[in-house]
C-alpha positions in Angstrom: 147.6 -18.2 -140.0 146.0 -14.9 -141.6 146.1 -11.8 -139.5 142.9 -11.0 -137.4 140.5 -8.5 -139.3 141.3 -4.8 -138.2 137.2 -4.0 -138.0 136.4 -6.3 -134.9 139.7 -5.4 -133.2 139.0 -1.9 -133.5 135.1 -2.1 -132.4 136.1 -4.4 -129.5 138.8 -1.7 -128.2 136.5 1.1 -128.7 133.6 -0.7 -126.9 136.1 -1.2 -123.8 137.9 1.9 -123.7 135.2 4.2 -123.7 133.3 4.2 -120.4 129.7 5.2 -122.0 127.9 6.0 -125.2 128.1 9.4 -124.4 131.7 9.7 -124.0 132.1 7.9 -127.6 129.5 10.1 -129.2 131.3 13.2 -127.8 134.8 11.9 -129.0 133.3 10.9 -132.4 131.8 14.4 -132.7 135.0 16.2 -132.0 137.3 14.0 -134.2 135.0 12.6 -136.8 132.7 15.6 -137.6 131.9 14.7 -141.1 130.0 11.6 -140.1 128.3 12.7 -136.7 124.8 13.1 -138.5 125.1 9.3 -139.5 125.8 7.9 -136.0 122.8 6.5 -133.9 122.0 8.4 -130.6 120.0 6.1 -128.4 122.0 2.9 -128.7 124.2 0.7 -126.5 127.8 1.3 -126.5 128.9 -1.8 -128.4 126.4 -1.1 -131.1 127.7 2.5 -131.4 131.2 1.3 -131.6 130.1 -1.0 -134.6 128.4 2.2 -136.4 131.5 4.4 -135.6 134.0 2.1 -137.0 131.7 1.2 -139.9 130.9 5.1 -141.1 134.4 6.1 -140.4 135.9 3.2 -142.6 133.4 3.7 -145.5 134.3 7.4 -145.6 138.1 6.8 -145.4 138.5 8.7 -142.0 140.4 5.5 -140.1 143.9 6.9 -140.7 146.9 8.1 -138.8 145.1 11.1 -137.4 142.1 8.8 -136.2 144.7 6.6 -134.0 146.4 9.8 -132.8 143.4 11.2 -131.4 142.9 8.0 -129.6 146.2 7.8 -128.3 145.4 11.3 -127.1 142.4 9.9 -125.1 143.9 6.8 -123.9 147.7 7.5 -123.4 147.9 4.6 -121.1 146.9 2.4 -124.0 149.2 3.6 -126.8 150.7 0.1 -127.4 147.2 -1.6 -127.9 146.2 1.3 -129.9 149.7 1.2 -132.1 149.0 -2.5 -132.7 145.3 -2.2 -134.0 146.7 0.8 -136.0 149.5 -1.5 -137.7 146.9 -4.2 -138.0 144.5 -1.6 -139.9 147.6 -0.6 -142.3 148.0 -4.1 -143.3 144.2 -4.7 -144.2 142.7 -1.5 -144.8 142.5 0.5 -148.0 145.2 3.2 -148.4 142.9 6.1 -148.6 144.7 8.2 -146.7 148.0 8.0 -148.8 145.5 8.5 -151.9 144.1 11.5 -150.6 147.2 13.7 -150.2 149.3 12.8 -153.4 148.7 15.7 -155.6 145.8 18.3 -156.0 148.1 21.2 -154.7 146.7 23.8 -157.0 143.1 22.4 -156.4 143.3 22.1 -152.9 144.8 25.5 -152.6 142.4 27.2 -154.6 139.6 25.7 -152.5 141.1 26.3 -149.2 141.8 29.9 -150.2 138.5 30.6 -151.3 136.8 29.2 -148.2 139.2 30.8 -146.0 139.3 34.3 -147.3 135.9 34.9 -149.0 132.7 35.9 -147.4 130.5 35.3 -150.5 128.5 32.0 -150.8 130.3 30.0 -153.3 129.8 27.0 -155.8 132.7 25.0 -157.0 132.0 22.6 -159.9 134.6 19.5 -159.3 134.8 17.1 -162.1 137.3 14.8 -163.7 137.5 11.2 -165.2 137.9 8.0 -163.5 141.8 8.6 -163.2 141.2 11.4 -161.3 139.6 9.7 -158.6 137.1 12.4 -157.7 135.8 10.3 -154.7 139.4 10.9 -153.2 139.2 14.6 -153.4 135.7 14.5 -152.0 137.0 12.6 -148.9 140.1 14.9 -148.6 137.3 17.8 -148.3 135.3 15.8 -145.7 138.2 15.0 -143.8 140.7 18.0 -143.9 138.6 21.2 -144.8 137.5 22.1 -141.1 141.0 21.5 -139.9 143.2 23.2 -142.7 141.0 26.0 -143.9 141.5 29.4 -142.1 137.6 29.8 -141.5 135.8 26.8 -139.3 133.3 24.7 -141.7 130.7 22.2 -141.2 130.6 19.7 -144.1 127.2 18.1 -144.9 126.5 15.8 -147.6 123.7 16.1 -149.7 122.7 12.7 -151.2 121.1 12.6 -154.4 118.3 10.3 -153.2 115.4 11.7 -151.2 112.6 9.4 -149.8 114.4 6.3 -151.7 113.8 8.4 -155.1 116.1 10.0 -157.3 116.5 13.6 -156.6 115.4 15.2 -160.2 113.5 18.2 -159.7 113.8 21.6 -158.0 111.2 20.6 -155.3 113.5 17.5 -154.2 116.8 19.2 -154.4 115.1 22.0 -152.0 114.0 19.0 -149.5 117.4 17.3 -149.8 119.3 20.4 -148.8 116.8 21.2 -146.0 117.2 17.5 -144.9 120.7 18.3 -144.0 120.3 21.1 -141.8 119.6 21.2 -138.0 116.0 21.4 -138.7 114.1 18.5 -140.4 111.3 21.0 -142.0 110.5 24.4 -142.2 111.6 26.9 -145.3 115.2 26.7 -146.9 116.0 30.1 -145.6 115.3 29.6 -142.1 116.8 26.0 -142.0 120.0 27.7 -143.7 120.2 30.4 -141.0 119.9 28.0 -138.2 122.6 25.8 -139.8 125.0 28.4 -140.4 124.6 30.3 -137.1 127.7 29.2 -135.7 130.3 28.5 -138.5 130.5 28.4 -142.2 128.7 25.5 -144.1 129.8 23.5 -147.2 127.2 21.3 -148.8 128.7 18.5 -150.9 126.3 16.9 -153.3 127.1 13.1 -153.7 125.7 10.2 -155.1 126.2 7.0 -153.1 128.8 8.7 -151.2 130.8 9.6 -154.2 130.6 11.8 -157.2 127.6 12.3 -159.6 127.8 9.9 -162.5 127.8 12.5 -165.4 126.3 9.6 -167.8 123.5 9.2 -165.6 122.6 12.9 -164.1 123.6 14.6 -167.4 121.9 12.4 -170.0 118.4 13.6 -171.7 115.7 12.0 -169.7 112.9 9.9 -171.0 109.6 11.7 -172.0 107.8 13.0 -168.8 111.1 13.0 -166.7 113.3 15.9 -166.0 117.0 16.3 -166.5 118.5 16.3 -162.9 121.5 18.7 -163.6 119.1 21.3 -165.2 116.8 21.0 -162.0 119.9 21.5 -160.0 121.0 24.6 -161.8 117.1 25.8 -161.4 117.5 25.2 -157.7 120.9 27.1 -157.1 120.1 30.0 -159.0 116.6 30.6 -157.9 115.6 28.8 -154.7 118.9 28.8 -152.9 119.7 32.5 -154.3 116.4 33.7 -152.8 116.9 31.6 -149.6 120.3 33.2 -149.1 119.2 36.7 -149.9 116.5 36.9 -147.4 118.1 34.6 -144.7 120.6 36.9 -142.9 123.1 34.2 -142.6 126.0 34.7 -139.9 128.3 32.9 -141.8 128.8 31.9 -145.6 127.4 28.8 -147.5 129.7 27.1 -149.9 128.4 24.1 -152.3 130.6 21.6 -153.9 129.1 19.5 -157.2 131.5 16.7 -158.0 130.9 14.7 -161.2 133.0 11.8 -162.6 132.6 10.5 -166.3 134.7 8.1 -168.5 136.8 8.5 -171.2 136.1 11.1 -174.1 132.9 12.5 -172.1 130.3 14.9 -173.5 130.6 18.0 -171.1 127.5 19.9 -172.5 125.6 18.9 -169.8 127.7 21.0 -167.6 126.7 24.0 -169.4 123.6 25.0 -168.1 125.0 24.8 -164.3 127.7 27.2 -165.6 125.0 29.5 -167.2 122.9 29.6 -164.2 125.5 30.3 -161.9 126.9 33.3 -163.8 124.0 35.3 -162.7 123.2 33.8 -159.4 124.1 36.6 -156.9 124.3 36.3 -153.9 125.6 32.9 -154.9 128.9 33.1 -156.5 130.7 30.7 -159.0 134.1 30.2 -157.7 135.2 28.1 -160.6 135.8 24.6 -161.9 138.1 22.4 -160.1 139.3 19.8 -162.8 140.9 16.5 -161.5 143.0 14.3 -163.6 146.2 11.6 -163.2 148.8 13.9 -161.3 152.3 14.3 -163.1 155.3 13.3 -161.1 156.2 16.8 -160.1 153.0 17.3 -158.4 153.3 13.8 -156.5 157.1 14.5 -155.4 156.4 17.5 -152.9 153.4 15.8 -151.3 155.6 12.8 -150.6 158.2 15.1 -149.3 155.5 16.9 -147.2 154.2 13.4 -145.8 157.5 11.8 -145.4 159.9 14.3 -143.8 163.4 13.9 -144.4 163.0 11.1 -147.1 166.2 9.5 -148.4 166.8 9.6 -151.9 166.7 5.5 -152.4 163.1 5.4 -150.8 161.9 8.6 -153.1 163.5 6.6 -156.1 161.5 3.5 -155.1 158.1 5.7 -154.8 159.2 7.2 -158.4 159.3 3.4 -159.8 156.2 2.8 -158.4 154.5 6.1 -159.9 155.8 5.3 -163.4 154.3 1.8 -163.0 151.1 3.0 -162.3 151.1 5.9 -164.8 151.8 3.6 -167.5 148.5 1.4 -167.0 145.4 2.1 -169.0 143.4 1.9 -165.6 145.6 4.3 -163.7 144.2 6.0 -161.0 145.0 8.0 -158.0 143.4 5.3 -155.7 145.8 2.8 -157.5 148.8 4.7 -157.0 147.9 5.4 -153.4 147.6 1.6 -152.9 151.2 1.0 -154.4 152.9 3.8 -152.6 151.2 3.1 -149.3 153.2 0.0 -148.3 156.4 2.0 -149.0 155.6 5.0 -146.8 154.4 2.5 -144.0 157.9 0.7 -144.2 159.7 3.8 -144.4 158.2 5.2 -141.2 158.8 2.0 -139.5 162.1 2.0 -140.2 162.7 5.4 -139.0 160.7 4.8 -135.9 163.2 2.2 -135.0 166.3 4.9 -135.7 
Protein backbone atom coordinates (compact mmCIF):
# COMPACT_ATOMS: atom_id res chain seq x y z
CA UNK A 1 0.00 0.00 0.00
CA UNK A 2 1.50 3.40 -0.97
CA UNK A 3 2.16 5.88 1.85
CA UNK A 4 -0.49 8.55 2.41
CA UNK A 5 -0.07 11.91 0.71
CA UNK A 6 1.69 14.44 2.96
CA UNK A 7 -0.47 17.44 2.08
CA UNK A 8 -3.78 16.15 3.48
CA UNK A 9 -1.99 14.94 6.60
CA UNK A 10 -0.42 18.35 7.19
CA UNK A 11 -3.67 20.18 6.45
CA UNK A 12 -5.54 17.98 8.93
CA UNK A 13 -2.90 18.59 11.59
CA UNK A 14 -2.99 22.38 11.19
CA UNK A 15 -6.78 22.36 11.30
CA UNK A 16 -6.83 20.36 14.53
CA UNK A 17 -3.79 21.79 16.33
CA UNK A 18 -4.61 25.49 16.01
CA UNK A 19 -7.60 26.67 18.00
CA UNK A 20 -8.73 29.44 15.65
CA UNK A 21 -8.16 31.10 12.30
CA UNK A 22 -6.50 34.03 14.07
CA UNK A 23 -4.01 31.75 15.83
CA UNK A 24 -2.96 30.04 12.57
CA UNK A 25 -2.73 33.42 10.81
CA UNK A 26 -0.48 34.76 13.55
CA UNK A 27 1.79 31.71 13.36
CA UNK A 28 1.95 31.88 9.55
CA UNK A 29 2.74 35.61 9.59
CA UNK A 30 5.64 34.94 11.97
CA UNK A 31 7.16 31.87 10.31
CA UNK A 32 5.97 32.14 6.67
CA UNK A 33 6.32 35.87 6.23
CA UNK A 34 7.00 35.77 2.48
CA UNK A 35 3.55 34.30 1.71
CA UNK A 36 1.48 36.25 4.23
CA UNK A 37 0.01 38.53 1.56
CA UNK A 38 -1.37 35.51 -0.32
CA UNK A 39 -3.29 34.07 2.64
CA UNK A 40 -7.03 34.76 2.90
CA UNK A 41 -8.32 36.54 5.98
CA UNK A 42 -12.06 35.96 6.34
CA UNK A 43 -12.16 32.16 6.05
CA UNK A 44 -12.79 29.25 8.38
CA UNK A 45 -9.86 27.47 10.00
CA UNK A 46 -9.94 24.40 7.74
CA UNK A 47 -9.88 26.54 4.59
CA UNK A 48 -6.98 28.60 5.90
CA UNK A 49 -5.05 25.40 6.68
CA UNK A 50 -5.48 24.30 3.07
CA UNK A 51 -4.20 27.65 1.77
CA UNK A 52 -1.23 27.73 4.15
CA UNK A 53 -0.06 24.30 3.00
CA UNK A 54 -0.70 25.12 -0.66
CA UNK A 55 1.25 28.38 -0.73
CA UNK A 56 4.01 27.19 1.60
CA UNK A 57 4.57 24.05 -0.47
CA UNK A 58 4.56 25.94 -3.77
CA UNK A 59 7.12 28.39 -2.38
CA UNK A 60 9.40 25.66 -1.02
CA UNK A 61 8.83 26.70 2.59
CA UNK A 62 7.82 23.34 4.06
CA UNK A 63 11.21 22.26 5.28
CA UNK A 64 13.07 21.50 8.49
CA UNK A 65 12.54 25.02 9.83
CA UNK A 66 8.81 24.76 9.19
CA UNK A 67 8.45 21.62 11.29
CA UNK A 68 10.79 22.97 13.98
CA UNK A 69 8.45 25.95 14.30
CA UNK A 70 5.48 23.59 14.67
CA UNK A 71 7.29 21.60 17.34
CA UNK A 72 7.99 24.83 19.21
CA UNK A 73 4.32 25.75 19.02
CA UNK A 74 3.00 22.31 20.02
CA UNK A 75 5.61 20.59 22.23
CA UNK A 76 3.12 17.93 23.33
CA UNK A 77 2.58 16.78 19.74
CA UNK A 78 6.20 16.45 18.61
CA UNK A 79 5.84 12.77 17.78
CA UNK A 80 2.90 13.44 15.48
CA UNK A 81 4.70 16.37 13.87
CA UNK A 82 7.82 14.27 13.26
CA UNK A 83 5.71 11.56 11.61
CA UNK A 84 4.23 14.13 9.21
CA UNK A 85 7.71 15.53 8.59
CA UNK A 86 9.02 12.06 7.70
CA UNK A 87 6.06 11.58 5.36
CA UNK A 88 6.81 14.93 3.75
CA UNK A 89 10.49 14.08 3.28
CA UNK A 90 9.57 10.92 1.39
CA UNK A 91 7.07 12.60 -0.93
CA UNK A 92 7.92 16.28 -1.22
CA UNK A 93 10.46 17.86 -3.59
CA UNK A 94 13.92 18.37 -2.12
CA UNK A 95 13.86 22.13 -2.53
CA UNK A 96 15.48 22.83 0.84
CA UNK A 97 18.51 20.71 -0.03
CA UNK A 98 18.85 22.38 -3.43
CA UNK A 99 18.63 25.87 -1.96
CA UNK A 100 21.72 25.51 0.23
CA UNK A 101 24.02 23.54 -2.08
CA UNK A 102 26.17 26.40 -3.32
CA UNK A 103 25.88 30.13 -4.10
CA UNK A 104 28.42 30.78 -1.37
CA UNK A 105 29.85 33.92 -2.99
CA UNK A 106 26.55 35.08 -4.52
CA UNK A 107 24.58 34.59 -1.31
CA UNK A 108 27.30 36.22 0.80
CA UNK A 109 27.45 39.22 -1.54
CA UNK A 110 23.69 39.67 -1.31
CA UNK A 111 23.65 39.30 2.48
CA UNK A 112 26.56 41.69 2.98
CA UNK A 113 25.11 44.36 0.72
CA UNK A 114 21.62 44.17 2.20
CA UNK A 115 22.93 44.03 5.75
CA UNK A 116 25.58 46.75 5.60
CA UNK A 117 24.63 49.24 2.91
CA UNK A 118 22.11 52.01 3.53
CA UNK A 119 21.59 52.88 -0.15
CA UNK A 120 18.64 51.72 -2.23
CA UNK A 121 20.04 48.78 -4.21
CA UNK A 122 19.25 46.83 -7.39
CA UNK A 123 20.63 43.34 -8.04
CA UNK A 124 20.56 41.65 -11.44
CA UNK A 125 20.45 37.85 -10.90
CA UNK A 126 20.65 35.64 -13.97
CA UNK A 127 21.74 32.25 -15.21
CA UNK A 128 20.97 29.32 -17.47
CA UNK A 129 18.60 26.53 -16.55
CA UNK A 130 21.44 24.54 -14.97
CA UNK A 131 21.83 27.39 -12.45
CA UNK A 132 18.24 26.92 -11.16
CA UNK A 133 17.62 30.63 -10.64
CA UNK A 134 14.27 29.87 -9.04
CA UNK A 135 16.01 27.99 -6.21
CA UNK A 136 18.07 31.09 -5.46
CA UNK A 137 14.91 33.20 -5.46
CA UNK A 138 13.34 30.80 -2.96
CA UNK A 139 16.41 31.08 -0.79
CA UNK A 140 16.05 34.87 -0.74
CA UNK A 141 12.35 34.64 0.14
CA UNK A 142 12.90 32.02 2.84
CA UNK A 143 16.18 33.06 4.48
CA UNK A 144 17.00 36.74 3.86
CA UNK A 145 15.08 38.13 6.82
CA UNK A 146 16.63 35.57 9.19
CA UNK A 147 20.24 35.54 7.97
CA UNK A 148 20.76 39.20 7.05
CA UNK A 149 22.10 41.66 9.63
CA UNK A 150 19.19 43.98 8.75
CA UNK A 151 15.53 42.92 8.91
CA UNK A 152 13.78 42.80 5.52
CA UNK A 153 10.30 42.34 4.17
CA UNK A 154 10.36 40.39 0.90
CA UNK A 155 7.60 41.22 -1.59
CA UNK A 156 7.08 39.45 -4.92
CA UNK A 157 6.24 41.72 -7.85
CA UNK A 158 4.55 39.52 -10.45
CA UNK A 159 4.76 40.35 -14.14
CA UNK A 160 1.00 40.16 -14.61
CA UNK A 161 -1.20 43.11 -13.65
CA UNK A 162 -4.97 42.82 -14.11
CA UNK A 163 -4.33 39.64 -16.12
CA UNK A 164 -2.14 41.60 -18.58
CA UNK A 165 1.62 41.28 -19.06
CA UNK A 166 3.49 44.10 -17.34
CA UNK A 167 5.17 45.78 -20.29
CA UNK A 168 4.98 49.56 -19.83
CA UNK A 169 6.40 52.04 -17.34
CA UNK A 170 2.90 52.67 -16.00
CA UNK A 171 2.06 49.01 -15.45
CA UNK A 172 5.41 48.39 -13.74
CA UNK A 173 4.60 51.24 -11.36
CA UNK A 174 1.12 49.88 -10.62
CA UNK A 175 2.61 46.42 -10.01
CA UNK A 176 4.99 47.83 -7.38
CA UNK A 177 2.29 49.88 -5.66
CA UNK A 178 0.04 46.81 -5.60
CA UNK A 179 2.59 44.96 -3.42
CA UNK A 180 2.79 47.64 -0.72
CA UNK A 181 0.40 48.08 2.18
CA UNK A 182 -1.46 50.72 0.17
CA UNK A 183 -3.61 49.46 -2.68
CA UNK A 184 -3.52 52.83 -4.42
CA UNK A 185 -1.98 56.27 -4.21
CA UNK A 186 1.36 57.48 -5.49
CA UNK A 187 4.53 55.40 -5.53
CA UNK A 188 6.47 57.64 -3.12
CA UNK A 189 3.74 57.48 -0.46
CA UNK A 190 3.27 53.73 -0.92
CA UNK A 191 7.01 53.08 -0.53
CA UNK A 192 7.34 55.32 2.52
CA UNK A 193 4.50 53.47 4.22
CA UNK A 194 5.81 50.02 3.25
CA UNK A 195 9.37 50.72 4.44
CA UNK A 196 8.35 52.40 7.68
CA UNK A 197 9.41 49.56 10.00
CA UNK A 198 12.10 47.63 8.08
CA UNK A 199 13.94 47.43 4.79
CA UNK A 200 12.02 46.11 1.79
CA UNK A 201 13.22 43.80 -0.99
CA UNK A 202 11.06 43.67 -4.11
CA UNK A 203 11.69 40.49 -6.09
CA UNK A 204 10.45 40.69 -9.66
CA UNK A 205 9.17 37.29 -10.79
CA UNK A 206 7.19 35.62 -13.54
CA UNK A 207 4.71 33.06 -12.19
CA UNK A 208 6.81 32.76 -9.01
CA UNK A 209 9.96 32.06 -11.02
CA UNK A 210 12.59 34.06 -12.93
CA UNK A 211 11.75 36.19 -15.94
CA UNK A 212 12.39 34.16 -19.12
CA UNK A 213 14.82 36.28 -21.11
CA UNK A 214 13.54 34.81 -24.38
CA UNK A 215 10.16 36.38 -23.68
CA UNK A 216 11.00 39.59 -21.82
CA UNK A 217 14.11 40.56 -23.79
CA UNK A 218 12.85 39.84 -27.30
CA UNK A 219 12.09 42.68 -29.67
CA UNK A 220 8.31 43.16 -29.54
CA UNK A 221 5.94 43.16 -32.47
CA UNK A 222 4.95 46.46 -34.06
CA UNK A 223 2.98 48.61 -31.66
CA UNK A 224 4.18 46.80 -28.54
CA UNK A 225 6.90 47.74 -26.08
CA UNK A 226 9.88 45.78 -24.82
CA UNK A 227 9.25 44.83 -21.17
CA UNK A 228 12.90 45.00 -20.01
CA UNK A 229 13.43 48.44 -21.57
CA UNK A 230 10.23 49.66 -19.92
CA UNK A 231 11.42 48.20 -16.61
CA UNK A 232 14.72 50.06 -17.04
CA UNK A 233 12.80 53.29 -17.62
CA UNK A 234 10.61 52.70 -14.58
CA UNK A 235 13.60 52.04 -12.31
CA UNK A 236 15.74 54.91 -13.57
CA UNK A 237 12.96 57.52 -13.59
CA UNK A 238 9.77 56.63 -11.67
CA UNK A 239 11.33 54.63 -8.85
CA UNK A 240 14.35 56.96 -8.68
CA UNK A 241 12.09 60.00 -8.23
CA UNK A 242 9.89 58.22 -5.67
CA UNK A 243 12.94 57.26 -3.60
CA UNK A 244 14.41 60.76 -3.83
CA UNK A 245 11.13 62.36 -2.69
CA UNK A 246 9.88 59.71 -0.28
CA UNK A 247 11.97 60.29 2.86
CA UNK A 248 12.00 56.54 3.58
CA UNK A 249 12.87 55.29 7.05
CA UNK A 250 14.57 52.18 5.64
CA UNK A 251 16.20 51.29 2.31
CA UNK A 252 14.60 49.54 -0.65
CA UNK A 253 16.18 46.71 -2.63
CA UNK A 254 15.09 45.28 -5.99
CA UNK A 255 16.08 41.85 -7.32
CA UNK A 256 15.58 41.26 -11.05
CA UNK A 257 15.93 37.53 -11.72
CA UNK A 258 16.21 36.18 -15.28
CA UNK A 259 16.79 32.75 -16.77
CA UNK A 260 17.81 31.70 -20.27
CA UNK A 261 18.76 28.67 -22.32
CA UNK A 262 22.11 27.66 -23.78
CA UNK A 263 24.16 30.24 -25.71
CA UNK A 264 21.84 33.12 -24.90
CA UNK A 265 21.89 36.60 -26.37
CA UNK A 266 22.46 38.77 -23.31
CA UNK A 267 22.33 42.07 -25.19
CA UNK A 268 18.77 42.81 -23.88
CA UNK A 269 20.34 43.21 -20.43
CA UNK A 270 22.40 46.19 -21.53
CA UNK A 271 19.56 48.77 -21.33
CA UNK A 272 19.08 47.72 -17.70
CA UNK A 273 22.79 48.11 -16.96
CA UNK A 274 22.94 51.50 -18.69
CA UNK A 275 19.83 52.84 -16.96
CA UNK A 276 20.97 51.74 -13.52
CA UNK A 277 24.42 53.25 -13.93
CA UNK A 278 22.92 56.73 -13.45
CA UNK A 279 19.81 56.24 -11.33
CA UNK A 280 20.89 57.72 -7.98
CA UNK A 281 19.70 57.42 -5.26
CA UNK A 282 19.06 53.93 -6.71
CA UNK A 283 22.40 52.10 -6.83
CA UNK A 284 23.24 49.17 -9.10
CA UNK A 285 24.75 46.64 -6.67
CA UNK A 286 25.99 44.37 -9.45
CA UNK A 287 25.19 41.08 -11.18
CA UNK A 288 24.96 37.68 -9.50
CA UNK A 289 25.54 35.08 -12.22
CA UNK A 290 24.30 31.60 -11.32
CA UNK A 291 25.60 28.37 -12.84
CA UNK A 292 25.94 24.72 -11.92
CA UNK A 293 28.34 24.56 -8.94
CA UNK A 294 31.74 22.93 -8.76
CA UNK A 295 32.30 20.29 -6.09
CA UNK A 296 34.56 22.61 -4.00
CA UNK A 297 31.52 24.89 -3.66
CA UNK A 298 29.13 22.06 -2.78
CA UNK A 299 31.29 20.25 -0.21
CA UNK A 300 31.44 23.05 2.41
CA UNK A 301 27.68 23.54 2.12
CA UNK A 302 27.14 19.85 2.85
CA UNK A 303 29.57 19.95 5.78
CA UNK A 304 27.62 22.91 7.17
CA UNK A 305 24.28 21.12 6.80
CA UNK A 306 25.58 17.74 8.01
CA UNK A 307 27.70 18.55 11.07
CA UNK A 308 30.21 15.76 11.68
CA UNK A 309 29.61 14.01 8.35
CA UNK A 310 31.75 10.90 7.92
CA UNK A 311 33.98 10.39 4.90
CA UNK A 312 32.04 7.40 3.45
CA UNK A 313 28.82 9.46 3.39
CA UNK A 314 30.66 12.42 1.89
CA UNK A 315 32.07 10.07 -0.76
CA UNK A 316 28.53 8.89 -1.56
CA UNK A 317 27.50 12.54 -1.98
CA UNK A 318 30.48 13.12 -4.29
CA UNK A 319 29.44 10.14 -6.45
CA UNK A 320 25.90 11.54 -6.66
CA UNK A 321 27.33 14.93 -7.62
CA UNK A 322 29.52 13.44 -10.35
CA UNK A 323 26.55 11.60 -11.82
CA UNK A 324 24.40 14.72 -12.05
CA UNK A 325 27.28 16.93 -13.23
CA UNK A 326 27.83 14.62 -16.21
CA UNK A 327 24.22 14.90 -17.41
CA UNK A 328 23.37 17.30 -20.25
CA UNK A 329 20.23 18.40 -18.35
CA UNK A 330 22.10 18.97 -15.09
CA UNK A 331 20.69 21.50 -12.66
CA UNK A 332 20.91 22.36 -8.98
CA UNK A 333 17.36 21.13 -8.52
CA UNK A 334 18.29 17.69 -9.88
CA UNK A 335 21.39 17.66 -7.69
CA UNK A 336 19.29 18.52 -4.64
CA UNK A 337 16.85 15.72 -5.43
CA UNK A 338 19.74 13.26 -5.70
CA UNK A 339 21.45 14.33 -2.48
CA UNK A 340 18.29 14.76 -0.42
CA UNK A 341 17.71 11.06 0.47
CA UNK A 342 21.42 10.67 1.35
CA UNK A 343 21.14 13.57 3.80
CA UNK A 344 17.86 12.26 5.25
CA UNK A 345 19.31 8.76 5.77
CA UNK A 346 22.45 10.19 7.41
CA UNK A 347 20.40 12.34 9.79
CA UNK A 348 18.14 9.42 10.71
CA UNK A 349 21.13 7.17 11.41
CA UNK A 350 22.75 9.83 13.62
CA UNK A 351 19.48 10.52 15.42
CA UNK A 352 19.35 6.89 16.54
CA UNK A 353 22.96 6.92 17.80
